N, CA, C and O atoms as a MOPAC input file, in Angstrom:
PM7 MOZYME 1SCF
protein

 N      2.53500 1   -18.07400 1     4.90500 1
 C      1.61500 1   -16.99300 1     5.19000 1
 C      2.09800 1   -16.25000 1     6.44000 1
 O      2.49700 1   -16.87400 1     7.42400 1
 N      2.05900 1   -14.92600 1     6.39300 1
 C      2.55600 1   -14.12600 1     7.48900 1
 C      1.54900 1   -14.09700 1     8.62900 1
 O      0.34400 1   -13.99100 1     8.40100 1
 N      2.05400 1   -14.19300 1     9.87100 1
 C      1.11200 1   -14.15100 1    10.97900 1
 C      0.72500 1   -12.70900 1    11.30000 1
 O      1.37100 1   -11.75900 1    10.85800 1
 N     -0.32800 1   -12.57400 1    12.06500 1
 C     -0.90100 1   -11.25700 1    12.35200 1
 C      0.07700 1   -10.34200 1    13.09300 1
 O      0.10200 1    -9.13800 1    12.83700 1
 N      0.87800 1   -10.88900 1    14.00400 1
 C      1.83100 1   -10.07200 1    14.76000 1
 C      2.88100 1    -9.46600 1    13.84000 1
 O      3.23600 1    -8.29700 1    13.98900 1
 N      3.38800 1   -10.26400 1    12.87700 1
 C      4.37600 1    -9.74400 1    11.93100 1
 C      3.77300 1    -8.65500 1    11.05500 1
 O      4.41100 1    -7.63500 1    10.79300 1
 N      2.55200 1    -8.87300 1    10.60600 1
 C      1.88800 1    -7.88500 1     9.76200 1
 C      1.68900 1    -6.57900 1    10.52400 1
 O      1.89500 1    -5.49500 1     9.97800 1
 N      1.28100 1    -6.69300 1    11.80500 1
 C      1.06900 1    -5.50500 1    12.62100 1
 C      2.38100 1    -4.76600 1    12.85000 1
 O      2.41400 1    -3.53700 1    12.78800 1
 N      3.46400 1    -5.49500 1    13.11600 1
 C      4.77500 1    -4.87600 1    13.33300 1
 C      5.25900 1    -4.17600 1    12.06400 1
 O      5.80800 1    -3.07600 1    12.13100 1
 N      5.05800 1    -4.80800 1    10.91600 1
 C      5.46800 1    -4.20600 1     9.64600 1
 C      4.67200 1    -2.93400 1     9.37600 1
 O      5.22900 1    -1.92400 1     8.94500 1
 N      3.38200 1    -2.98800 1     9.63100 1
 C      2.53100 1    -1.81000 1     9.41200 1
 C      2.94900 1    -0.67300 1    10.32800 1
 O      2.99700 1     0.48200 1     9.90400 1
 N      3.25500 1    -0.99300 1    11.58900 1
 C      3.66900 1     0.03700 1    12.53800 1
 C      5.00300 1     0.65200 1    12.14300 1
 O      5.16600 1     1.87000 1    12.21700 1
 N      5.95700 1    -0.16900 1    11.72700 1
 C      7.25600 1     0.34900 1    11.29700 1
 C      7.10900 1     1.25200 1    10.08200 1
 O      7.71800 1     2.31900 1    10.01100 1
 N      6.29700 1     0.81500 1     9.13100 1
 C      6.08000 1     1.61700 1     7.93300 1
 C      5.37400 1     2.92000 1     8.27500 1
 O      5.70300 1     3.96800 1     7.71900 1
 N      4.41300 1     2.86300 1     9.18100 1
 C      3.69100 1     4.05900 1     9.59900 1
 C      4.63000 1     5.03300 1    10.29600 1
 O      4.56600 1     6.23900 1    10.05700 1
 N      5.50400 1     4.51500 1    11.15900 1
 C      6.45700 1     5.37400 1    11.86000 1
 C      7.40300 1     6.05100 1    10.88400 1
 O      7.70100 1     7.23500 1    11.03800 1
 N      7.87700 1     5.32700 1     9.88900 1
 C      8.76800 1     5.91600 1     8.88500 1
 C      8.04500 1     7.00700 1     8.12400 1
 O      8.61700 1     8.05900 1     7.84100 1
 N      6.79500 1     6.76200 1     7.79400 1
 C      6.00200 1     7.74000 1     7.06000 1
 C      5.76400 1     8.98700 1     7.90300 1
 O      5.87300 1    10.10400 1     7.39800 1
 N      5.43900 1     8.80800 1     9.18700 1
 C      5.15300 1     9.93600 1    10.05600 1
 C      6.39200 1    10.75300 1    10.34800 1
 O      6.28400 1    11.94000 1    10.65500 1
 N      7.57200 1    10.14700 1    10.26200 1
 C      8.80100 1    10.87900 1    10.55300 1
 C      9.22100 1    11.76800 1     9.39100 1
 O     10.24000 1    12.45500 1     9.46600 1
 N      8.43300 1    11.75500 1     8.31300 1
 C      8.76500 1    12.59800 1     7.17000 1
 C      9.59800 1    11.86900 1     6.13500 1
 O     10.00400 1    12.46700 1     5.13900 1
 N      9.85900 1    10.59700 1     6.34900 1
 C     10.64300 1     9.80600 1     5.40500 1
 C      9.74700 1     9.41500 1     4.24500 1
 O      9.07000 1     8.38900 1     4.30000 1
 N      9.73700 1    10.22400 1     3.19400 1
 C      8.84000 1     9.98700 1     2.06300 1
 C      9.56100 1     9.32800 1     0.89800 1
 O      9.09000 1     9.40400 1    -0.23700 1
 N     10.71300 1     8.67000 1     1.16100 1
 C     11.36100 1     7.95900 1     0.06900 1
 C     10.42800 1     6.86700 1    -0.43100 1
 O      9.51600 1     6.43800 1     0.27500 1
 N     10.66900 1     6.43200 1    -1.64200 1
 C      9.80100 1     5.40400 1    -2.21500 1
 C      9.92000 1     4.09200 1    -1.46400 1
 O     10.90800 1     3.82800 1    -0.77900 1
 N      8.90000 1     3.28900 1    -1.61200 1
 C      8.88500 1     1.99000 1    -0.97400 1
 C      7.71500 1     1.90900 1    -0.01600 1
 O      6.74200 1     2.65100 1    -0.14500 1
 N      7.81300 1     1.01500 1     0.93700 1
 C      6.71300 1     0.81300 1     1.86400 1
 C      6.38200 1     2.07300 1     2.65900 1
 O      7.18800 1     2.99700 1     2.76500 1
 N      5.19800 1     2.07700 1     3.20300 1
 C      4.75900 1     3.19400 1     4.02500 1
 C      3.47900 1     3.78900 1     3.48900 1
 O      2.77600 1     3.18700 1     2.67800 1
 N      3.20000 1     4.96900 1     3.95700 1
 C      1.97900 1     5.65300 1     3.56200 1
 C      2.19500 1     6.39300 1     2.24600 1
 O      3.11800 1     7.19800 1     2.12500 1
 N      1.35200 1     6.12100 1     1.27200 1
 C      1.41000 1     6.77600 1    -0.03000 1
 C      0.53600 1     8.02100 1    -0.00700 1
 O      0.92400 1     9.05600 1    -0.55000 1
 N     -0.63200 1     7.93800 1     0.61100 1
 C     -1.55700 1     9.07100 1     0.66000 1
 C     -2.48300 1     8.92900 1     1.85400 1
 O     -2.75000 1     7.82600 1     2.33000 1
 N     -2.96400 1    10.06700 1     2.32400 1
 C     -3.92700 1    10.10900 1     3.41500 1
 C     -4.75800 1    11.37000 1     3.21200 1
 O     -4.39700 1    12.45100 1     3.67900 1
 N     -5.87500 1    11.21400 1     2.50600 1
 C     -6.71700 1    12.37400 1     2.21300 1
 C     -8.17600 1    11.97000 1     2.08200 1
 O     -8.49200 1    10.84800 1     1.68800 1
 N     -9.05400 1    12.89600 1     2.41800 1
 C    -10.49900 1    12.68300 1     2.32800 1
 C    -10.96900 1    11.40400 1     3.03500 1
 O    -11.91400 1    10.75400 1     2.58800 1
 N    -10.30400 1    11.05200 1     4.13800 1
 C    -10.69700 1     9.85700 1     4.87900 1
 C    -10.22800 1     8.55500 1     4.26300 1
 O    -10.66100 1     7.47900 1     4.67600 1
 N     -9.33700 1     8.64500 1     3.26900 1
 C     -8.81400 1     7.45600 1     2.58300 1
 C     -7.29700 1     7.41600 1     2.76200 1
 O     -6.60700 1     8.41400 1     2.55700 1
 N     -6.79700 1     6.25000 1     3.14600 1
 C     -5.35000 1     6.02400 1     3.27700 1
 C     -4.92100 1     5.00000 1     2.25000 1
 O     -5.64200 1     4.04100 1     1.97600 1
 N     -3.74000 1     5.20800 1     1.68200 1
 C     -3.12600 1     4.20900 1     0.80700 1
 C     -1.79800 1     3.84100 1     1.45400 1
 O     -0.92900 1     4.69500 1     1.63000 1
 N     -1.64200 1     2.56800 1     1.80700 1
 C     -0.43700 1     2.08600 1     2.47900 1
 C      0.16300 1     0.90000 1     1.73200 1
 O     -0.53400 1     0.12900 1     1.07300 1
 N      1.48100 1     0.78300 1     1.86100 1
 C      2.21100 1    -0.38900 1     1.37200 1
 C      3.00800 1    -0.91100 1     2.55900 1
 O      3.70200 1    -0.14500 1     3.22700 1
 N      2.91000 1    -2.21600 1     2.82500 1
 C      3.61500 1    -2.82100 1     3.94600 1
 C      4.84900 1    -3.55900 1     3.44300 1
 O      4.77000 1    -4.34800 1     2.50100 1
 N      5.99000 1    -3.29700 1     4.07900 1
 C      7.25300 1    -3.87000 1     3.62600 1
 C      7.30300 1    -5.38400 1     3.76500 1
 O      7.89000 1    -6.05600 1     2.91600 1
 N      6.70800 1    -5.93100 1     4.80100 1
 C      6.79700 1    -7.37300 1     5.03800 1
 C      5.54400 1    -8.10600 1     4.57500 1
 O      5.30600 1    -9.25000 1     4.96200 1
 N      4.74600 1    -7.44100 1     3.74700 1
 C      3.50500 1    -8.04200 1     3.26500 1
 C      3.83600 1    -9.12500 1     2.23600 1
 O      4.93200 1    -9.15500 1     1.67700 1
 N      2.87800 1   -10.00400 1     1.99900 1
 C      3.03800 1   -11.08600 1     1.03000 1
 C      2.98700 1   -10.54000 1    -0.39100 1
 O      2.49800 1    -9.43300 1    -0.61800 1
 N      3.49200 1   -11.31400 1    -1.34800 1
 C      3.41000 1   -10.94400 1    -2.75400 1
 C      2.05800 1   -11.32900 1    -3.31000 1
 O      1.32800 1   -12.05600 1    -2.63600 1
 N      1.68800 1   -10.89800 1    -4.46700 1
 C      2.43400 1    -9.91800 1    -5.24600 1
 C      2.34600 1    -8.54400 1    -4.59000 1
 O      1.36700 1    -8.24100 1    -3.90700 1
 N      3.37400 1    -7.70500 1    -4.79600 1
 C      3.35200 1    -6.37300 1    -4.19600 1
 C      2.07100 1    -5.61700 1    -4.56500 1
 O      1.61300 1    -5.65100 1    -5.70700 1
 N      1.52300 1    -4.94900 1    -3.58200 1
 C      0.26400 1    -4.24700 1    -3.75500 1
 C      0.16100 1    -3.17700 1    -2.69000 1
 O      0.99600 1    -3.09800 1    -1.78900 1
 N     -0.86400 1    -2.35800 1    -2.79900 1
 C     -1.14700 1    -1.33900 1    -1.79600 1
 C     -2.49700 1    -1.64400 1    -1.17200 1
 O     -3.32400 1    -2.34400 1    -1.75700 1
 N     -2.70600 1    -1.11500 1     0.00800 1
 C     -3.98100 1    -1.24000 1     0.70200 1
 C     -4.66600 1     0.12200 1     0.67100 1
 O     -4.10800 1     1.11400 1     1.14000 1
 N     -5.86500 1     0.16700 1     0.12200 1
 C     -6.67200 1     1.38300 1     0.11900 1
 C     -7.68400 1     1.21400 1     1.23700 1
 O     -8.52300 1     0.31300 1     1.19900 1
 N     -7.60000 1     2.09800 1     2.24600 1
 C     -8.42900 1     1.95200 1     3.44200 1
 C     -9.29500 1     3.18100 1     3.65300 1
 O     -8.83800 1     4.31600 1     3.51300 1
 N    -10.54000 1     2.93600 1     3.98800 1
 C    -11.43900 1     4.00700 1     4.42000 1
 C    -12.49800 1     3.37000 1     5.30200 1
 O    -13.09700 1     2.35600 1     4.94400 1
 N    -12.72100 1     3.97500 1     6.45500 1
 C    -13.65000 1     3.37000 1     7.41000 1
 C    -13.18900 1     1.96700 1     7.75000 1
 O    -12.03600 1     1.76500 1     8.13200 1
 N    -14.08000 1     0.99800 1     7.61500 1
 C    -13.71800 1    -0.38700 1     7.89900 1
 C    -13.35800 1    -1.15100 1     6.62700 1
 O    -13.20000 1    -2.37100 1     6.65900 1
 N    -13.22900 1    -0.44100 1     5.51200 1
 C    -12.88500 1    -1.06900 1     4.23000 1
 C    -11.36900 1    -1.16300 1     4.06500 1
 O    -10.63500 1    -0.28200 1     4.51500 1
 N    -10.90700 1    -2.22300 1     3.42400 1
 C     -9.49300 1    -2.41200 1     3.09500 1
 C     -9.44400 1    -3.17400 1     1.78200 1
 O     -9.70500 1    -4.37700 1     1.74700 1
 N     -9.11100 1    -2.48000 1     0.70400 1
 C     -9.08400 1    -3.08600 1    -0.62300 1
 C     -7.65200 1    -3.09900 1    -1.14300 1
 O     -6.98600 1    -2.06400 1    -1.16800 1
 N     -7.18500 1    -4.26600 1    -1.55500 1
 C     -5.83800 1    -4.36700 1    -2.11400 1
 C     -5.88000 1    -3.98300 1    -3.59500 1
 O     -6.74100 1    -4.44100 1    -4.34600 1
 N     -4.91900 1    -3.12100 1    -4.00100 1
 C     -4.83800 1    -2.69700 1    -5.39500 1
 C     -3.41800 1    -2.90400 1    -5.90300 1
 O     -2.45500 1    -2.88400 1    -5.13600 1
 N     -3.31000 1    -3.10400 1    -7.21700 1
 C     -2.00700 1    -3.23300 1    -7.85400 1
 C     -1.45900 1    -1.87600 1    -8.23200 1
 O     -2.04400 1    -0.84300 1    -7.90400 1
 N     -0.32000 1    -1.88300 1    -8.93300 1
 C      0.32500 1    -0.62300 1    -9.29000 1
 C     -0.51100 1     0.21800 1   -10.25200 1
 O     -0.26300 1     1.41400 1   -10.40200 1
 N     -1.49000 1    -0.39300 1   -10.90000 1
 C     -2.37200 1     0.35300 1   -11.79800 1
 C     -3.52100 1     1.02000 1   -11.03600 1
 O     -4.32400 1     1.73600 1   -11.63200 1
 N     -3.60100 1     0.78700 1    -9.72300 1
 C     -4.65100 1     1.39000 1    -8.90400 1
 C     -5.96100 1     0.64200 1    -8.93500 1
 O     -6.94000 1     1.08000 1    -8.33200 1
 N     -5.99500 1    -0.48100 1    -9.63000 1
 C     -7.23600 1    -1.26800 1    -9.71600 1
 C     -7.20300 1    -2.39400 1    -8.69600 1
 O     -6.14300 1    -2.94900 1    -8.40800 1
 N     -8.37400 1    -2.73100 1    -8.14800 1
 C     -8.42600 1    -3.81000 1    -7.16200 1
 C     -7.87700 1    -5.12800 1    -7.71900 1
 O     -8.08500 1    -5.45900 1    -8.88600 1
 N     -7.17200 1    -5.87200 1    -6.85700 1
 C     -6.67800 1    -7.18500 1    -7.23600 1
 C     -7.85900 1    -8.13400 1    -7.39300 1
 O     -8.94800 1    -7.88500 1    -6.87500 1
 N     -7.62800 1    -9.21900 1    -8.11100 1
 C     -8.66900 1   -10.21500 1    -8.32600 1
 C     -9.22800 1   -10.68100 1    -6.98600 1
 O     -8.48000 1   -10.99900 1    -6.06100 1
 N    -10.54500 1   -10.71600 1    -6.89800 1
 C    -11.20200 1   -11.16700 1    -5.67900 1
 C    -11.50600 1   -10.04500 1    -4.69600 1
 O    -12.18900 1   -10.26600 1    -3.69600 1
 N    -11.00900 1    -8.85100 1    -4.96900 1
 C    -11.27500 1    -7.70900 1    -4.09300 1
 C    -12.52800 1    -6.98800 1    -4.58500 1
 O    -12.88800 1    -7.08600 1    -5.75800 1
 N    -13.17900 1    -6.27500 1    -3.69600 1
 C    -14.34700 1    -5.48800 1    -4.07900 1
 C    -13.93500 1    -4.22900 1    -4.83300 1
 O    -12.75400 1    -3.89200 1    -4.91500 1
 N    -14.91500 1    -3.55600 1    -5.37100 1
 C    -14.67400 1    -2.30500 1    -6.09000 1
 C    -14.34700 1    -1.17900 1    -5.10000 1
 O    -14.74800 1    -1.22400 1    -3.93700 1
 N    -13.62200 1    -0.18500 1    -5.57500 1
 C    -13.34500 1     1.00400 1    -4.77800 1
 C    -14.56700 1     1.92400 1    -4.80700 1
 O    -15.30900 1     1.95600 1    -5.78900 1
 N    -14.76300 1     2.66400 1    -3.72600 1
 C    -15.81900 1     3.67300 1    -3.71500 1
 C    -15.37500 1     4.84600 1    -4.58900 1
 O    -14.21400 1     4.91200 1    -4.99200 1
 N    -16.27800 1     5.75600 1    -4.87800 1
 C    -15.94500 1     6.92700 1    -5.69700 1
 C    -14.83000 1     7.75400 1    -5.04600 1
 O    -13.91800 1     8.21400 1    -5.73200 1
 N    -14.90200 1     7.94200 1    -3.73200 1
 C    -13.86800 1     8.71800 1    -3.02900 1
 C    -12.53100 1     8.00200 1    -3.06900 1
 O    -11.49600 1     8.62800 1    -3.29200 1
 N    -12.54600 1     6.66900 1    -2.84900 1
 C    -11.30100 1     5.89500 1    -2.91000 1
 C    -10.68900 1     5.98400 1    -4.30300 1
 O     -9.47800 1     6.16100 1    -4.43700 1
 N    -11.51400 1     5.86300 1    -5.34000 1
 C    -11.02300 1     5.96800 1    -6.71600 1
 C    -10.37400 1     7.32600 1    -6.95500 1
 O     -9.32700 1     7.41200 1    -7.59700 1
 N    -10.99100 1     8.38300 1    -6.44200 1
 C    -10.44800 1     9.73400 1    -6.62700 1
 C     -9.07700 1     9.87700 1    -5.96500 1
 O     -8.15200 1    10.43100 1    -6.55800 1
 N     -8.95000 1     9.37300 1    -4.73100 1
 C     -7.66900 1     9.45600 1    -4.02500 1
 C     -6.61400 1     8.62400 1    -4.74800 1
 O     -5.47300 1     9.06300 1    -4.88800 1
 N     -6.98100 1     7.43700 1    -5.20500 1
 C     -6.03900 1     6.59800 1    -5.95700 1
 C     -5.61300 1     7.32800 1    -7.23200 1
 O     -4.42600 1     7.37900 1    -7.55400 1
 N     -6.56900 1     7.88300 1    -7.94400 1
 C     -6.26100 1     8.58500 1    -9.19300 1
 C     -5.34600 1     9.78600 1    -8.94500 1
 O     -4.41500 1    10.02600 1    -9.71500 1
 N     -5.60700 1    10.53700 1    -7.88100 1
 C     -4.77800 1    11.70200 1    -7.54000 1
 C     -3.34900 1    11.32000 1    -7.17700 1
 O     -2.44200 1    12.14600 1    -7.28500 1
 N     -3.13800 1    10.08000 1    -6.74800 1
 C     -1.82600 1     9.63200 1    -6.27900 1
 C     -1.28400 1     8.46500 1    -7.09900 1
 O     -0.38800 1     7.75000 1    -6.65000 1
 N     -1.82300 1     8.27500 1    -8.29600 1
 C     -1.48700 1     7.09200 1    -9.09000 1
 C      0.00100 1     7.01400 1    -9.44200 1
 O      0.58400 1     5.93100 1    -9.39600 1
 N      0.61500 1     8.13000 1    -9.78900 1
 C      2.03800 1     8.10000 1   -10.14600 1
 C      2.88000 1     7.63700 1    -8.95900 1
 O      3.74300 1     6.77300 1    -9.10900 1
 N      2.63100 1     8.21000 1    -7.78000 1
 C      3.37200 1     7.81900 1    -6.57800 1
 C      3.07000 1     6.36300 1    -6.21900 1
 O      3.97900 1     5.61600 1    -5.85900 1
 N      1.81700 1     5.96100 1    -6.31100 1
 C      1.42700 1     4.57900 1    -6.04300 1
 C      2.17100 1     3.62800 1    -6.97000 1
 O      2.74500 1     2.63600 1    -6.52100 1
 N      2.16000 1     3.92800 1    -8.24900 1
 C      2.82300 1     3.08100 1    -9.24100 1
 C      4.31900 1     2.95600 1    -8.93800 1
 O      4.86900 1     1.85500 1    -8.95300 1
 N      4.96700 1     4.07600 1    -8.66700 1
 C      6.40800 1     4.05300 1    -8.38000 1
 C      6.72300 1     3.26100 1    -7.12200 1
 O      7.68200 1     2.49000 1    -7.10000 1
 N      5.93700 1     3.43900 1    -6.08500 1
 C      6.22100 1     2.76700 1    -4.81600 1
 C      5.93200 1     1.27500 1    -4.88000 1
 O      6.67100 1     0.48200 1    -4.29600 1
 N      4.86700 1     0.87400 1    -5.58100 1
 C      4.60400 1    -0.55900 1    -5.74400 1
 C      5.70900 1    -1.17600 1    -6.59900 1
 O      6.17900 1    -2.27600 1    -6.30500 1
 N      6.12200 1    -0.48400 1    -7.64300 1
 C      7.19600 1    -0.98500 1    -8.50500 1
 C      8.48600 1    -1.17500 1    -7.69600 1
 O      9.16400 1    -2.19300 1    -7.83700 1
 N      8.81900 1    -0.19700 1    -6.85300 1
 C     10.01900 1    -0.32000 1    -6.01900 1
 C      9.89500 1    -1.47200 1    -5.03300 1
 O     10.87500 1    -2.16200 1    -4.75200 1
 N      8.69400 1    -1.68100 1    -4.50900 1
 C      8.47100 1    -2.79200 1    -3.58900 1
 C      8.63000 1    -4.12100 1    -4.33000 1
 O      9.17000 1    -5.07800 1    -3.77500 1
 N      8.15900 1    -4.18600 1    -5.58900 1
 C      8.33500 1    -5.40900 1    -6.39300 1
 C      9.81700 1    -5.70700 1    -6.57000 1
 O     10.23600 1    -6.85800 1    -6.44300 1
 N     10.61000 1    -4.69000 1    -6.85900 1
 C     12.05700 1    -4.88200 1    -7.02800 1
 C     12.67900 1    -5.42100 1    -5.74500 1
 O     13.52100 1    -6.31700 1    -5.78400 1
 N     12.26000 1    -4.87100 1    -4.61300 1
 C     12.79500 1    -5.31700 1    -3.31900 1
 C     12.42500 1    -6.76500 1    -3.03000 1
 O     13.24300 1    -7.52400 1    -2.51100 1
 N     11.18500 1    -7.15700 1    -3.36600 1
 C     10.75800 1    -8.54400 1    -3.17700 1
 C     11.62500 1    -9.47400 1    -4.02200 1
 O     12.07400 1   -10.51300 1    -3.53600 1
 N     11.86200 1    -9.11000 1    -5.27900 1
 C     12.67500 1    -9.94400 1    -6.16900 1
 C     14.09000 1   -10.07300 1    -5.64400 1
 O     14.67100 1   -11.15800 1    -5.67600 1
 N     14.65900 1    -8.95800 1    -5.15300 1
 C     16.01600 1    -8.96500 1    -4.62600 1
 C     16.11400 1    -9.87400 1    -3.40600 1
 O     17.08800 1   -10.61100 1    -3.25200 1
 N     15.11100 1    -9.82200 1    -2.54800 1
 C     15.12200 1   -10.63100 1    -1.32600 1
 C     14.92900 1   -12.11400 1    -1.59300 1
 O     15.30900 1   -12.94100 1    -0.76500 1
 N     14.34200 1   -12.46800 1    -2.74100 1
 C     14.13900 1   -13.87800 1    -3.09400 1
 C     15.42600 1   -14.53400 1    -3.57800 1
 O     15.55200 1   -15.75800 1    -3.54800 1
 N     16.36900 1   -13.73000 1    -4.01900 1
 C     17.61400 1   -14.28300 1    -4.57000 1
 C     18.52800 1   -14.80100 1    -3.50700 1
 O     19.61300 1   -15.29600 1    -3.81400 1

């Protein structure tokens, strides 16, 4: 299990890459609209997923945009942002899955 410091460092690195205009696929910010952020962390645990954040909420979703087992439902606004960015979300989670598999070898 990853410790909190590693998770924070990974999130910061991914955020910095996203803010610098580096929109290549993979970890980082997928979307930031209507008060909802969708992020993927490079050093996060498997299975690869994205974090849908709004306010104090943080819901993990798979490449299909649906919450992972054990996660709460998305709000209407979160669902809309996920739906608007589903293609990019799917591609970036898929690329992250490939990277995880490569790193396991």
